C-alpha positions as CSV (number, residue, x, y, z in Angstrom):
1,M,-10.7,-27.1,-0.7
2,Q,-10.3,-25.2,-3.9
3,S,-6.8,-24.6,-5.1
4,D,-6.5,-21.3,-6.9
5,S,-3.3,-19.5,-7.9
6,D,-2.3,-17.2,-5.1
7,S,0.0,-15.0,-7.2
8,T,-2.7,-14.7,-9.9
9,M,-5.5,-14.0,-7.5
10,C,-3.7,-11.0,-6.0
11,A,-1.7,-9.7,-8.9
12,K,-4.3,-7.1,-9.9
13,N,-4.3,-5.8,-6.4
14,S,-0.5,-5.6,-6.4
15,D,-1.0,-2.3,-8.3
16,I,-2.7,-1.0,-5.2
17,L,0.4,-1.7,-3.1
18,L,2.6,-0.4,-5.9
19,A,0.8,3.0,-5.7
20,E,1.5,3.3,-2.0
21,N,5.2,2.7,-2.6
22,S,5.5,4.5,-6.0
23,L,7.8,7.2,-4.6
24,I,10.6,4.7,-3.7
25,M,9.8,1.8,-5.9
26,D,12.8,2.1,-8.2
27,T,15.1,2.5,-5.1
28,E,13.8,-0.6,-3.4
29,I,14.4,-2.8,-6.5
30,S,17.9,-1.6,-6.8
31,I,18.7,-2.1,-3.1
32,S,17.4,-5.6,-3.1
33,D,20.1,-6.6,-5.7
34,E,22.4,-9.1,-4.0
35,G,25.3,-7.7,-5.9
36,S,25.0,-4.1,-4.6
37,H,27.8,-2.8,-2.5
38,A,27.4,-0.8,0.7
39,G,28.4,2.4,-1.0
40,E,25.8,1.9,-3.8
41,K,23.1,1.1,-1.2
42,E,23.9,4.3,0.7
43,Q,23.6,6.2,-2.6
44,Y,20.2,4.7,-3.4
45,L,19.0,5.5,0.1
46,K,20.1,9.1,-0.3
47,A,18.4,9.3,-3.6
48,S,15.2,8.0,-2.0
49,L,15.4,10.5,0.8
50,S,15.9,13.4,-1.6
51,K,12.8,12.3,-3.5
52,L,10.7,12.1,-0.3
53,Q,11.9,15.6,0.7
54,M,10.3,17.0,-2.4
55,F,6.9,16.1,-1.1
56,P,4.7,17.9,1.4
57,S,3.7,16.1,4.6
58,T,1.7,12.9,3.9
59,S,0.4,12.6,7.4
60,T,-3.1,13.2,6.1
61,F,-3.0,9.8,4.4
62,C,-2.2,8.0,7.6
63,T,-4.9,6.6,9.8
64,S,-4.6,8.1,13.3
65,E,-6.5,5.4,15.0
66,K,-6.8,1.7,14.1
67,S,-8.9,-1.1,15.4
68,T,-7.1,-3.8,17.3
69,Y,-7.9,-7.5,17.5
70,V,-7.0,-10.3,19.8
71,L,-6.9,-14.0,19.0
72,M,-8.5,-16.0,21.8
73,N,-9.8,-19.5,22.2
74,N,-13.6,-19.5,22.0
75,D,-14.1,-21.7,25.0
76,M,-11.8,-19.7,27.2
77,W,-13.4,-16.3,26.7
78,S,-16.9,-17.8,26.9
79,A,-16.1,-19.5,30.2
80,L,-14.4,-16.4,31.5
81,L,-17.5,-14.2,30.8
82,F,-19.9,-16.8,32.3
83,T,-17.8,-17.3,35.4
84,A,-17.0,-13.7,36.1
85,L,-20.1,-11.9,35.0
86,L,-23.0,-14.1,34.2
87,S,-23.0,-17.0,36.8
88,N,-25.0,-15.0,39.3
89,T,-27.1,-13.0,36.9
90,K,-30.7,-14.0,36.5
91,C,-32.8,-14.0,33.4
92,D,-35.6,-11.5,33.7
93,E,-37.8,-13.9,31.6
94,C,-37.5,-17.2,33.5
95,D,-35.7,-16.0,36.7
96,M,-32.9,-18.6,36.2
97,C,-29.1,-18.0,36.4
98,S,-28.7,-19.5,33.0
99,L,-27.4,-16.6,30.8
100,D,-24.7,-17.5,28.3
101,V,-22.7,-16.0,25.5
102,E,-22.8,-17.9,22.2
103,C,-21.0,-17.4,18.8
104,N,-23.3,-17.9,15.9
105,S,-23.3,-17.1,12.2
106,A,-19.7,-16.6,11.1
107,Y,-19.1,-14.1,8.3
108,G,-15.6,-14.8,7.3
109,F,-13.5,-13.9,10.3
110,S,-16.3,-11.9,12.0
111,T,-18.8,-13.7,14.2
112,K,-22.2,-12.8,15.6
113,I,-22.0,-12.9,19.4
114,E,-25.3,-13.4,21.2
115,L,-26.3,-13.0,24.9
116,K,-29.1,-15.5,25.5
117,C,-30.7,-17.6,28.2
118,K,-30.0,-21.3,28.0
119,S,-33.3,-22.1,29.7
120,C,-35.9,-20.1,27.9
121,R,-33.7,-19.3,24.8
122,K,-34.4,-15.6,24.9
123,I,-31.9,-13.5,23.1
124,F,-31.1,-10.3,25.0
125,N,-28.6,-8.7,22.7
126,S,-26.2,-9.4,19.9
127,V,-23.1,-7.8,18.4
128,F,-20.5,-8.6,15.7
129,S,-16.9,-9.2,16.7
130,S,-15.7,-6.7,14.1
131,P,-17.0,-3.3,12.9
132,R,-18.8,-3.2,9.5
133,D,-18.7,-0.7,6.6
134,D,-21.9,1.1,6.1
135,D,-21.7,1.2,2.3
136,S,-20.3,-2.2,1.4
137,N,-21.2,-4.2,4.6
138,C,-17.6,-5.6,4.6
139,F,-16.3,-6.5,8.0
140,D,-13.1,-4.7,9.1
141,A,-11.5,-7.9,10.2
142,N,-12.0,-9.5,6.8
143,K,-10.6,-6.6,4.9
144,K,-7.5,-6.4,7.2
145,L,-6.7,-10.1,6.7
146,V,-7.3,-10.0,2.9
147,E,-5.0,-7.0,2.7
148,A,-2.4,-8.7,4.9
149,F,-2.2,-11.8,2.7
150,L,-2.1,-9.7,-0.5
151,K,0.9,-7.8,1.0
152,I,2.8,-11.1,1.3
153,G,1.9,-12.2,-2.2
154,K,-0.8,-14.7,-1.1
155,G,-4.4,-15.2,-1.9
156,H,-7.6,-17.1,-1.0
157,A,-6.0,-20.6,-0.9
158,A,-3.3,-19.5,1.5
159,L,-6.0,-17.8,3.7
160,E,-7.9,-21.1,3.8
161,L,-4.7,-23.0,4.9
162,F,-4.1,-20.4,7.6
163,S,-7.7,-20.8,8.9
164,M,-7.4,-24.6,9.0
165,A,-4.0,-24.4,10.8
166,I,-5.3,-22.3,13.7
167,G,-8.8,-23.8,13.7
168,I,-11.0,-20.9,12.8
169,H,-13.8,-20.5,10.3
170,A,-12.5,-20.0,6.7
171,M,-13.5,-17.1,4.5
172,D,-15.3,-18.2,1.3
173,K,-14.2,-17.0,-2.1
174,K,-17.2,-14.7,-2.5
175,T,-16.4,-12.8,0.7
176,F,-12.7,-12.7,-0.3
177,S,-13.6,-11.2,-3.7
178,K,-16.0,-8.7,-2.0
179,C,-13.1,-7.5,0.2
180,L,-10.8,-7.3,-2.8
181,H,-13.1,-4.9,-4.5
182,K,-13.6,-2.8,-1.5
183,L,-9.8,-2.5,-0.9
184,Y,-9.3,-1.7,-4.6
185,E,-11.8,1.2,-4.4
186,E,-10.1,2.6,-1.2
187,K,-6.6,2.3,-2.6
188,C,-7.5,3.8,-6.0
189,S,-8.3,7.1,-4.3
190,F,-5.0,7.0,-2.4
191,K,-3.1,6.2,-5.6
192,E,-4.6,9.1,-7.4
193,D,-3.7,11.5,-4.5
194,I,-0.1,10.3,-4.5
195,L,0.3,10.6,-8.3
196,E,-1.3,14.0,-8.3
197,I,1.2,15.2,-5.6
198,S,4.1,13.7,-7.7
199,R,3.0,15.5,-10.8
200,K,2.7,18.8,-9.0
201,V,6.3,18.4,-7.8
202,V,7.5,17.5,-11.3
203,R,5.8,20.5,-12.8
204,K,7.2,22.9,-10.1
205,H,10.8,21.7,-10.8
206,H,10.4,22.1,-14.5
207,D,8.7,25.6,-14.1
208,D,11.6,26.7,-11.8
209,L,14.2,25.4,-14.3
210,L,12.7,26.7,-17.5
211,G,10.4,29.4,-16.3
212,T,7.4,28.0,-18.2
213,A,3.9,29.3,-17.6
214,N,0.9,27.3,-16.7
215,G,-0.2,24.9,-19.4
216,V,1.1,21.7,-21.0
217,I,4.9,21.2,-20.5
218,D,7.3,19.2,-22.5
219,I,9.5,16.8,-20.5
220,T,12.0,14.0,-20.9
221,V,11.0,10.7,-19.3
222,S,12.4,7.3,-18.6
223,Y,10.1,4.4,-19.6
224,D,10.3,0.7,-19.0
225,G,8.1,-2.3,-18.6
226,T,8.2,-5.3,-16.4
227,W,6.2,-8.5,-15.8
228,Q,5.0,-10.6,-13.0
229,K,7.2,-13.4,-14.0
230,R,9.9,-14.1,-16.7
231,G,9.6,-16.1,-19.9
232,H,7.1,-13.9,-21.8
233,S,4.2,-15.9,-20.5
234,S,3.2,-13.6,-17.6
235,L,-0.5,-12.8,-17.2
236,Y,0.3,-9.3,-15.9
237,G,2.6,-6.5,-17.1
238,I,3.2,-2.9,-16.1
239,G,4.6,0.1,-17.9
240,I,6.1,2.9,-15.8
241,V,6.9,6.6,-16.7
242,I,9.5,8.4,-14.6
243,D,10.5,12.0,-14.9
244,I,14.2,12.4,-15.6
245,L,14.7,15.7,-13.8
246,T,13.2,14.6,-10.4
247,G,13.3,10.8,-10.7
248,L,9.6,10.6,-9.6
249,I,7.0,8.2,-11.0
250,I,4.3,10.3,-12.7
251,D,2.2,7.5,-14.2
252,Y,1.9,3.8,-14.8
253,E,-0.4,1.3,-16.4
254,I,-1.1,-2.3,-15.5
255,L,-2.3,-4.8,-18.1
256,S,-3.9,-8.0,-17.2
257,K,-4.8,-11.1,-19.3
258,Y,-6.7,-12.8,-16.5
259,C,-9.7,-12.2,-14.3
260,P,-10.2,-14.6,-11.5
261,E,-14.0,-13.9,-11.3
262,C,-14.5,-14.6,-15.0
263,T,-12.6,-17.9,-14.6
264,T,-14.7,-19.0,-11.7
265,A,-18.0,-18.0,-13.5
266,K,-17.0,-19.8,-16.7
267,R,-16.3,-23.0,-14.6
268,D,-19.5,-22.8,-12.6
269,L,-21.9,-21.5,-15.2
270,G,-20.4,-22.6,-18.5
271,E,-18.7,-20.2,-20.8
272,N,-21.3,-20.5,-23.6
273,S,-24.3,-20.5,-21.3
274,A,-27.0,-17.8,-21.1
275,E,-26.4,-17.5,-17.4
276,Y,-22.7,-16.6,-18.0
277,S,-23.7,-14.0,-20.6
278,I,-26.1,-12.3,-18.2
279,W,-23.6,-12.4,-15.4
280,Y,-20.8,-11.0,-17.6
281,K,-22.9,-8.0,-18.6
282,S,-23.1,-6.9,-15.0
283,H,-19.4,-7.7,-14.4
284,Q,-17.9,-6.2,-17.5
285,E,-17.2,-2.8,-16.2
286,E,-15.2,-4.1,-13.2
287,C,-13.5,-7.0,-15.1
288,S,-9.7,-7.0,-14.4
289,E,-8.9,-8.5,-17.9
290,N,-8.0,-5.4,-19.9
291,Y,-5.5,-6.9,-22.4
292,V,-5.6,-9.5,-25.2
293,G,-2.4,-10.4,-27.0
294,S,1.1,-11.7,-26.3
295,S,2.8,-10.9,-23.0
296,N,5.9,-9.7,-24.8
297,A,3.8,-6.8,-26.4
298,M,2.5,-5.6,-23.0
299,E,5.3,-3.0,-22.7
300,V,4.4,-1.5,-26.0
301,K,0.7,-1.4,-25.4
302,A,1.2,0.1,-21.9
303,A,3.4,2.9,-23.5
304,E,0.7,3.7,-26.0
305,I,-1.9,4.1,-23.2
306,L,0.4,6.3,-21.1
307,W,1.4,8.6,-23.9
308,K,-2.1,9.1,-25.2
309,R,-3.4,10.2,-21.8
310,S,-0.3,12.2,-20.8
311,I,-1.8,15.6,-21.6
312,K,-5.3,14.8,-20.1
313,N,-4.0,13.2,-16.9
314,C,-0.7,15.0,-16.3
315,G,-0.7,18.1,-18.4
316,M,2.6,17.0,-19.9
317,R,4.0,15.8,-23.2
318,Y,6.7,13.1,-23.1
319,V,8.7,14.5,-26.0
320,S,11.9,12.7,-25.2
321,I,12.2,9.1,-24.0
322,L,15.1,7.3,-22.3
323,S,14.6,3.5,-22.4
324,D,16.6,0.3,-22.8
325,G,17.9,-1.1,-26.0
326,D,14.6,-2.5,-27.2
327,A,13.4,-0.1,-30.0
328,K,9.9,-1.6,-30.4
329,T,8.3,0.9,-27.9
330,Y,9.9,3.9,-29.5
331,Q,9.1,2.9,-33.0
332,H,5.4,2.3,-32.1
333,L,5.1,5.6,-30.3
334,S,6.7,7.4,-33.3
335,S,4.2,5.8,-35.7
336,L,1.2,6.9,-33.6
337,N,2.0,10.7,-33.8
338,V,0.5,11.0,-30.4
339,Y,1.1,14.8,-30.2
340,G,0.5,15.5,-33.9
341,S,2.7,15.5,-36.9
342,C,4.6,18.7,-35.7
343,I,5.9,17.2,-32.5
344,K,8.1,14.2,-32.8
345,I,9.2,12.0,-29.9
346,A,13.0,11.9,-29.5
347,K,14.9,8.9,-28.2
348,K,17.7,9.4,-25.7
349,K,20.5,6.9,-25.7
350,N,20.9,4.8,-22.6
351,A,24.6,5.1,-21.7
352,L,24.6,1.8,-19.9
353,T,23.1,-0.1,-22.8
354,T,25.5,1.5,-25.2
355,W,28.5,0.6,-23.0
356,Q,27.3,-3.0,-22.7
357,K,27.0,-3.4,-26.5
358,A,30.5,-1.9,-27.0
359,W,31.9,-4.2,-24.4
360,H,30.5,-7.4,-26.1
361,R,31.8,-6.2,-29.4
362,T,35.3,-5.8,-28.0
363,P,37.5,-8.8,-29.0
């Protein structure tokens, strides 16, 4: 069995899950802190509730009806069908009571079920154990299991172990990757819808406060970056922009130094081979590796991307920034002159960082 890195395999897709929870992301992080007191937790919950109340109903994003699945031993349900329904049913081809239900051709966690005669081998009908997408041909059961393992921070290797433990057919890496891409496409649309709603709420609050007309608005934002793991060796980093007035996330950017499909192709085809070059040309547009450089510089690079697209994507200029004590991001943004030489980006002091520095200087 191949041993891939679970956390690496699913880290790109963690941005999908992040988009779903973007409205309360900062609150969840704070509440999970072991040092938080009950009063502070209540305060964070109230802040989260007030943010959610800014939004219109999101019921349109919820699926009203979902498919349900039952795990059942193959021999048990086959015997049940044969005993209850098929034992006295004759085959119209050979006139024998030998009809049976067989499971053939497993496609991940979906199986092709056939009604056939054991005597003459005639197949009367067949059906898959899971519905299938018309456009991608991905089985619903496969997508649901891939998404479930991603949500608990696991990937293909863990899914293989799960399959071995309960004795069912394991999903291969190609099928897993196909489901990943399908989930990513579906969640991207959801992410954009949520971010668009968030931006409209931010614009409305600024318009109500300042009486600005339609057009590009100037706002103050909080910006910070984080990584998948500590030690400045992470393969993934994210930069997040939060509106100061409402506390809502209005944009974010994920940077990746790793693509699991490229790694597999390099190993199987050879990095310098002609086969790999041909494969990479078709893969390049969907490659998840979008950053080359040190992990420590991801925060600065993400900020550059977010500021450059702020007018196009959000209709806003981030003219004031509140960030931690690290001045690299602010210095880099100032040197870029993102909004032209006439509009300078101002830096707001972080009161907590200032207090901490003063505290350490106190004898």
